[in-house]
N, C-alpha and C positions, 0 to 999 in steps of 0.2 A: 526936356528929353522925351522921346517917344518910345514906349515900351509895348511890344505887340506879342500876342500869342498866336502862333501859327502851327498848322499840322505839317511841319517841314518833312516829317518822315515820308508822307505820301508823295510830296513833291519830288523827293530824292528817288523814291521807288519808281515814280512815273518816268523820270529822266533816265534812270538806268534801264527801265523796260524799253523806252524809246530807242536808246543806243543799241541795246541788244537786238531790237527788231529791225534796225536799219542795216541790214546785211548787204553783202555784195549781190550782184545779179546771179552769180554762180550759186551762192548759198540759197537764194530764193528759188532758183531752178530746182535744186535738190529737194527742197521742202515740198514744192508743188508737184514733183515727180511721185510723191507718196499719195496713197489714198487717205481719205479722212480717218479711217479706222487705224491705219498705220501711224498717222501723226498722233492720234489719241494714245495708242499703245506706247509710242516713244515718250510722251509726256509722263505717263504713269510709271514706266520703267525708270525714267530719269529720277523721279522723286523717290521711288523705292530704293534705288541704288544709293542716293544721297543719304537717306535716313539710316541705312545699315552700314554705310561706309565708315562712320565714326563708332568704332567698337566700344569706346567709353562714353558715348552719348553726347547729348547737346544740353546746353542751358537755354531754356525757352523763357523769354520775357513777354508776357501777355498782358496788354492793356485791353480790357473788354469793351470799354466805351469811354474814351478819354475826355468827353465833355461832361461826364457825371461820375466816373469811377476811376480809381487808380489801377495799378497792375500788380501782378505777382509773378514769382519766378518758379519755374518747374524744371527739374532735371530729368531728362528722358533718355533712356537707353533702348533703342529700337532693335528688334530681332527679326531675322528673315522669315520666321514662322508666324509673323503677324502679332506677336506679343510685344509689349512695351513695359519697361520698369520705370517707376516714377517716385519722386519725392518733391515737396514744394514748401514754400514759406506761407501758404495761404492761411494756415492756422497752426496750432501747436501740435497737431497730428502730423508728424514728419516721417513716419515709418514708410519704408519702401513698399510699394504695392505693384502687383502685376495686373495687366489688363490687356485688351485687344485693340488693334487698330487696323484700318484698311486704307489703301490708296486706290481711288476710284475716279470715274468720270462723273461729274455733276454738271454744273454750269461750265466749269473748267476742271482741270485736275485738282482733286480734293484730298486732303488728309482728314480722315474721320476716326474719332475715338469711339469705338462701338460699345465698350463697356466702361463702367465708372472707374475713375482713378483721380489722382490729384488735380489734373487739368480740368476735369468736369465739375469740380467744386464751384467754378465760376458760373455754372448754370443753376445752382441751388437757390431758389427764391427766398429761402429762410436764412441764408447766410448773412444778409443785411436786412434789418427792419427799419423803415423810415416812418415818420409820422406825417400823414396826409389828412388835412382837414380834421385834425384832432384824433385820428384813429391810426394805431400802429398797422403798417402794411408791409408784408414781406416782398422785397424787390430783388434782393441778391445783387449780383454783379452784372447782370444782363449778358452773361457769357454764352458760348456755344460749344458744341463738340465737333463742328464741321468747319474746316479752314480751307480756303482757296489758295492754292500754290501760286505765288506771285513772281518770285525771282530767286536766283541763286547768284550771290556775289562772292566768289572765291570761297565757297563752303558755308557762307552765312545765308540761311534760307529764310525768306520773308513770306508771310501768309496774311491774307485778309480774313477777317472774321465775317462769316457769311451772314450773320445776323445784323451786324453793325459795320457795313462795308466801308463807311467813311471815317469811323471813329474807333473801330476795333482792329488791332494789329498784333501779330505774334511773330517774333523773330527768334530763330534758333541759331545759337553760336556753338561751335565745337568746344567741348569742355577742356580738352587736352589733359584729362585725367589719366592716371595709370591704373587706378582701382575705383571703378564707378561707385560701388556700394559704399565704401568707406569715405571717399572724398565728397560725394554728393551730400551725404548726411552732415559732414563737417561744414560744407559750404552753406547749407540751409541754416544750420545753427548760427553761423556767423552773420548771415543775412538778417535773421530775425532779431539779432542784437540791436539793429538799427531802430527797431520800434521804440525801445526805451530812449534812444538818443534823440528822437524827434518829439518825445513827449515832454510836457511841462514838468520841470524838476520840482521836488517837494521840499527841499531844504529851506529852512526859515530865512537864510541869508541869500538865497538864490533869486535871480530875476525871473519874472513870470511873463513878461511881455514878449510874445513871439513876433519877430520882425523879419520881413524880407527886405533886404537893403541892396540897392543897385548903385554902384559907384564907378567912376572913372577919374581921370585927371582933372576934370573940370566941374563935376557936379555929383551930388548924392541924392537919391530918392529913397523914401522909406514907406513900406506898406505894412499894414497889420496882417500878419500871416495867420489865417484860420485854417486849421487842419482837422478833418474828421477821420479819426483812426478807423472807424468801422468801414467807411467807403474808400479810404486811402485817397481822398480828394481834398484839394486845397482851393480856397477862394481868398485872395489877398486884396485888401482895400487900401487905396491911397487917396489922400486928400490934398488938394491945392486950393488956391484962392478962387479958382473959377470952376472946378469940377471935381467929382469923385471918380476915381479910376478903379477898375477891377481886373485882377489877373486870376485866371482859373486854370488848373491843370491837375492831372492825375499823377500819383507818385508810386513808384515801385522801388523796393529796397534792393540794394546790391551789397556785395562783400565790402566794398569801399565806402558806400554811403547811400545815395539814392539816384535814381534816374527819373526824369519827368516826361510827360507827354500830354498835350503838345509841347513843343519846344518854346521857350521864351526867346524872343528875338529883340535885340536892342542894338540900334545903330548898325544894322546888317550883320550882327553876330548872333548865332544861335546858342543858347545855353540848355544843355540836356543833362549832363552828368555832373553830380555834386559829390565832392569828397568830404567825408566826415573828419573834422579836426577836433580831436579829443581835448587838447588844452583849452580851446575857446568854446567847446560844446556847440559847434556850429557846422553847417554844411556849406561848402564853398565851391563855386564854379567860376573859373577865370578864363577868358578868351580874349587874346590880343589886347591886354591892358584894361579891359572892363571886367568887373567882378560882381557876381550876384551871391549874396550871403544870406542864409537862413539862420538866424541867431536868436538867443534870448537876451533881453536887455532890461535894465532897471527902468528905463523910460519907455513910454509907448511910442509906436511908430509916428504918431502925430496926434495932436489934440485939435478937434474941431471946436472953435470958439462958440459955435451955435449950440453945442450940446448943453453947456452950463446955462446958457440963456433959456433954453427950453425947459431945463429943470426948474428954474426960477418961475417960469410961466405956469408950470404945473400946479403951483400953489400948494395947498395942504393935502393934495392927493398922496396916497400911500404907496410905498415900495414894499414888495413882498418877496421874501425868500422862504421856500418850503421844500424840503427834500422830496416829498411825495410828488412834486411837480416834475421830477426827473432831473437827470444830470446834464450839465453843459460844461465843456472845458473852460469856459470863461470864468467859472467859479474855481478858484485855485485850490489845490490840495491842502494848502496851509489854512485856508478858510474852513475846510471840512475838519481838519485836525482841531482847530479852535472850537468848532461846534461840538466835537466829541469831548473836548476838555470841559466845556460848559455843562454838557449833559451829565458827565460823571460827577461833577461837583454838585449839581442840582440833586441827583439821585442820592448822593451822600448825605444830603440834608433832609429830603422829604421821602426818600425811599425809591427802590429800583422799579416800582410800578409806573413811575412817571418818565416820559420821554420828552425831549425838546423837539417839537415837530417843525419849528421854523420861527420866523420873526417878521414883524412889520416895522418899517421906519416911516413915520409921518413927519414931513418937513414943512414947517410954516416959516415964511420969511417976514412975517409982520407981527406975530403975537409972541410975547415973552412969558405968557402965563401958561407954561407947559404946552404951548401950541405945537412944539416939536417934541416927539417922544418915541421911544422904542417900546414895542409890545413883544415880549417874549411869550411864545405860544407853547403851552404844556399840554400833554395828552396822557390819558390813562384809560383803563377799561371802565373805570367808574365815572369818567367825565373829563372835561377839559378846563383849563384855567389860563387866564391872561395876566401877565405881570407887567406893570407899567414903569418906565424910567424916563424922567424928564430932562430935556435939554433946553438951553436958551434958543431963541429963534435962529434959524439958519443965516449964516453970513457968507457971502461970496466975495473973495478977494483974489485978484489975479487968476481967475478961472478955477479957483479952488474953493470947495465947500468946507466951512468950519462949523463944527457943532460943539458947544460947551456944555458939559454934563452938570446937572443940578442935583440929582438924587432920585431915589425910588419914590414911587407914588403909592405902592402897596407891597405887601410881602417883603418888607425891608430885610428880613432875615436871609433872603435869597441873594441879596446884592453881592456878597463876596464871590458867589459861584458864577455870577454873570459878568463880573468885571472884565474878563478878557474880551467879550463882545462889546461892552461899553467903551473900553479903551480903543478898540478898533475903530468904532464909529466916531468917537470924540477925541482922536489922537491930535496932538498939538500941531502937527504938520499939515493936517487937513485931509480931505478926501478928494480924489480925482474922479470925476464922473464922465462916463462915455455912453452915448446913446447907441443901442444895438438893434434898432428896428423892432419888428414884432417878436413876441416870445416864442422860443423854440427850444426843446430839450430832446433827449433820447426817447421820451415817451409821451410828450404832449406838445401841442402848438396852439397858441392863442393870438388873436389880433391885438392884444394889449401891447402898448409900448414897453420895451425892455431896456435894460441898461446895466452898467456895472459901476460899483464903487470900489476904489482901490485906496488903501492906506498909503499916504506918502511918508509915514513914519516907519512902517513895515511893508515895503513895496511888494512882498511876496504874498500878501493877503488881499484877495479880491473876491467880490461876490457878484453873481449875476442873478437878476430877478425881474419881476414885472411890476408895472404900475396899475393901480386900480382906483376908480373914482369913488 
């Protein structure tokens, strides 16, 4: 099956623009009977009238740059005096705010937000910070406050982002509210509830593998769904015997679920709107018998058999997990809860001045003489300490890593406190390993190989870290 991402929105807009432009000779004659300034004035007046014609405002869905960022929803009530009232789902500040706007001539007829409001949060470079070459850098959503008027389709108004003309788009839909102030706040509150629905659940019995699944009557394809909440952008990875495929798109939340841009096209069908299904905790889009589902599953989207082979070839190199390296959603919430449990138990034995800063897992596939071991790293103001726990040499069976615990090497009195971590790594069902490329977190990036280990005994416990020589 071939699955393609396309900017279908702009194709449709172009076609509609072409149709609207292909007028009769009489229409063309009436247009060219006008002076250029008259035609400009007509365009400006047309947009002004459209904006104020909806007395209870518009719902604006704005994708600032859909090849790197997702979108957000802003409710706007335009007034004839040049003021606009807004609320949005951009962050938890949803209070209604008043600001100013203009409709003017730029490259074409433009809608300009001249003072700050919810829509201009997309221009704030501090709204999103990414790590570039190891340094946190403020980038934001690459948004603008100037929008080029593109089309009017029965009251649905489309704009191009003047900064990102090919990847930035804003569409205004009439709200059909009867009370803008009350209903816009209620709608934004409901929209923001989708943030929790797309986040990895924390319950111990819940699955943590985020999967994008495509299915029809003849076939099913599964992708590892990776979603960055800060940028509202997803990159999904699929693996076949011959190639690795990647699907990338931005996400905007809706009252019913999510909408994505660019559209996913599969066998000539475009998937844009996904409805949240609460019983299955999934987002579903169905078009003509084909379905795309974003779900949580107990099994990963796929296992690349080369990953476990690479792990074996790494030899006794170490795997490092440390909280100070930053957060990554590939480390599950239940792993963090497990580490909190270990820290509290350790502090109960040796005092609250000690913290568990992280751990190393050294895996040796040849030596039984404690060649494979866990190093628990403890830190305090007075100094640091390492606690060693021995395992038998690593064994790989059916693409699963098995570690058998032997016992502590030092500080034996801490063993009861560390047992939850020991049991995670040495669980009887084994560990599933996946390679994740170079290391990246919300505060650091390194060229080191990274990967995840997931307990097959407690599938909701997964850790992400890096390898070192």
